[in-house]
C-alpha positions in Angstrom: 13.9 -3.4 1.0 11.3 -3.0 -1.8 10.8 -6.8 -1.9 9.9 -6.8 1.8 7.5 -3.8 1.3 5.8 -5.6 -1.6 5.4 -8.8 0.5 3.9 -6.7 3.3 1.6 -4.9 0.8 0.2 -8.2 -0.3 -0.5 -9.2 3.3 -1.6 -5.8 4.6 -1.7 -3.1 1.9 -1.8 0.0 4.2 1.3 -1.2 6.0 3.3 -1.3 2.8 2.2 2.2 1.9 2.9 3.5 5.4 6.4 2.2 5.3 7.0 3.9 1.9 5.4 7.3 2.3 4.3 7.6 6.0 0.9 8.9 7.0 -0.2 11.1 4.1 -2.8 11.3 1.4 -1.6 8.1 -0.3 -1.9 6.2 3.0 -5.5 7.3 3.5 -6.4 6.5 -0.2 -5.0 3.1 0.3 -7.1 2.5 3.5 -10.3 3.5 1.6 -9.4 1.3 -1.3 -8.7 -1.6 1.0 -12.0 -1.2 2.8 -13.8 -1.2 -0.6 -12.0 -4.3 -1.7 -8.8 -6.1 -0.8 -7.5 -6.3 -4.4 -7.7 -2.5 -5.2 -5.7 -1.9 -2.0 -3.0 -4.3 -3.1 -2.8 -2.8 -6.6 -2.5 0.7 -5.2 0.1 -0.3 -2.6 2.3 -2.1 -5.2 2.0 0.9 -7.5 3.1 3.3 -4.8 6.0 1.2 -3.9 7.1 0.6 -7.5 6.9 4.3 -8.5 8.8 5.8 -5.5 
């Protein structure tokens, strides 16, 4: 299941974080990072999925 979340995180980073932790602080941080730049959003999403 983590592989699917990582693939979704590459395509749409907030979706991967949402599937992992739901709507919470990490989700909103990821949305802000994705708005500032697509790559920081991906890095944050993969980090969240890999550490939980």
